[in-house]
C-alpha positions in Angstrom: -18.9 86.0 44.6 -22.7 85.2 45.2 -22.8 81.1 45.0 -26.6 81.2 45.9 -27.0 83.1 42.7 -24.9 81.0 40.6 -26.2 77.6 42.1 -29.6 79.1 41.1 -28.6 80.0 37.7 -27.0 76.7 37.1 -30.2 74.8 38.6 -32.5 76.9 36.2 -30.7 76.0 33.0 -30.3 72.4 34.2 -34.2 72.5 34.6 -34.8 73.8 31.2 -32.6 71.2 29.5 -34.3 68.6 31.5 -37.7 69.7 30.9 -37.0 69.9 26.8 -35.4 66.5 27.2 -38.4 65.0 28.9 -41.0 66.8 26.4 -38.9 65.3 23.8 -39.0 61.9 25.3 -42.7 62.0 26.0 -43.9 63.6 23.1 -46.2 61.2 20.9 -45.8 61.9 17.1 -45.1 60.1 13.9 -41.4 60.3 12.3 -41.7 59.0 8.9 -38.1 58.4 7.1 -37.4 56.8 3.8 -34.3 55.6 2.0 -34.3 55.2 -2.1 -32.5 52.3 -3.3 -30.4 52.4 -6.3 -31.7 51.9 -10.0 -31.1 49.1 -12.2 -31.7 48.1 -15.8 -32.1 44.5 -17.0 -31.6 44.3 -20.6 -33.8 41.5 -22.2 -33.3 39.2 -25.2 -35.1 41.6 -27.2 -34.8 45.3 -27.3 -36.9 45.6 -24.0 -35.0 47.3 -20.9 -36.6 46.8 -17.6 -35.8 49.5 -15.0 -36.2 48.8 -11.4 -35.6 50.7 -7.9 -37.3 50.9 -4.5 -38.0 52.7 -1.7 -38.1 52.0 2.0 -40.6 53.9 4.3 -40.5 53.5 8.2 -42.4 55.2 10.8 -39.8 55.7 13.5 -42.1 57.7 15.7 -44.2 57.0 18.8 -47.2 57.6 16.9 -49.0 55.9 14.0 -48.5 58.1 10.6 -52.0 58.4 8.9 -52.7 59.4 5.3 -48.9 58.3 3.9 -48.7 59.4 0.5 -46.0 58.5 -2.1 -46.5 60.8 -5.2 -45.2 60.0 -8.8 -45.0 62.3 -11.5 -45.6 59.3 -14.1 -47.6 56.0 -13.7 -45.4 52.9 -13.5 -46.4 49.6 -15.1 -45.7 47.7 -11.9 -45.0 48.3 -8.5 -45.0 46.0 -5.4 -45.6 46.7 -1.8 -44.0 44.5 0.7 -45.1 43.5 3.1 -48.8 43.5 1.5 -50.5 46.2 3.6 -53.6 48.0 2.9 -53.1 50.6 0.1 -54.5 52.6 -2.5 -53.0 53.6 -5.9 -55.3 56.9 -7.2 -54.3 58.7 -10.3 -53.6 62.6 -9.6 -55.2 65.3 -11.4 -52.8 66.6 -14.0 -51.0 63.3 -14.5 -49.1 60.9 -12.2 -50.3 58.6 -9.2 -49.9 58.3 -5.6 -49.5 55.1 -3.1 -51.5 55.7 -0.6 -50.9 54.1 3.0 -54.0 54.9 5.5 -51.7 54.2 8.4 -48.1 53.1 9.5 -48.1 52.2 13.1 -44.8 53.3 15.1 -41.9 51.1 13.8 -43.6 49.9 10.8 -41.5 49.4 7.6 -42.7 49.1 4.2 -40.7 48.6 0.7 -42.3 49.7 -2.6 -40.4 47.9 -5.4 -40.7 49.4 -8.9 -40.7 47.8 -12.7 -40.9 50.4 -15.6 -39.7 50.0 -19.0 -38.9 53.7 -19.4 -36.0 55.3 -17.7 -37.7 58.1 -15.7 -35.2 60.8 -14.1 -37.5 62.2 -11.7 -39.9 59.2 -10.9 -40.0 59.5 -7.1 -42.1 62.6 -6.1 -42.6 63.8 -2.4 -43.4 61.8 0.3 -46.0 63.1 3.3 -48.2 62.1 5.9 -50.9 63.7 7.8 -48.5 65.4 10.2 -45.8 66.8 7.4 -43.1 65.4 5.0 -41.2 62.5 5.3 -37.3 62.9 5.6 -35.0 61.2 3.4 -32.2 58.9 5.2 -28.8 58.5 3.9 -29.1 54.9 4.7 -31.5 52.4 6.0 -31.9 52.5 9.8 -31.8 49.7 12.0 -32.5 49.5 15.5 -29.9 51.0 17.9 -30.1 51.4 21.6 -33.4 51.7 23.2 -34.6 55.6 23.3 -34.8 55.6 27.2 -30.9 54.3 27.2 -30.1 57.2 24.9 -32.0 59.6 27.0 -30.3 58.8 30.0 -26.8 58.8 28.6 -27.6 62.4 27.3 -29.0 63.4 30.6 -25.7 62.2 32.5 -23.6 64.0 30.1 -25.4 67.3 30.8 -25.4 66.8 34.7 -21.6 66.0 34.0 -20.9 68.9 32.0 -22.9 71.0 34.6 -20.7 69.7 37.5 -17.5 70.1 35.4 -18.6 73.9 35.0 -19.3 74.5 38.6 -16.0 73.0 39.5 -14.0 75.1 37.1 -15.7 78.3 38.2 -14.9 77.3 41.9 -11.2 76.7 41.2 -10.6 79.3 38.8 -12.0 82.0 41.5 -9.7 80.6 44.2 -6.8 80.7 41.8 -7.3 84.3 41.2 -8.1 85.0 44.6 -11.3 86.0 44.2 -13.6 85.2 47.4 -16.8 87.3 46.0 
């Protein structure tokens, strides 16, 4: 077995993985996620019923998200933005409206709380920003480990995997008597 060729191949793969990891780690772009809260209905003393729900939007990226738009098929009577940050709510051609945030800085989180008298099945539309679409989260994301620590653990795991594969190849080749 040509050990120098094997080492060069393993090293090339390791450098490729390290390069891809560094690019992902250093790349600065917005990553907007959102979580849709449950719908609720409150029946008043008269036959009026108020329906409520909420959306939490967060920029998990390393760059500010610009022109964040929350599209709605129908206009609601009341909505609140918490915390109160600059936004507008223009009507869309053909009906509906958008809530537009000029910018969400990295790690910024904003909630939109809605109250309306009609139960709308498809009340929430698409959420976009200048660099793409927001991704729906299954739950509200809370800070975990720092990104550098997660990246270090992944890097160490890859180095360990490469080392295990190398040792397995060496031991396996000796076990079958291959001295190539």
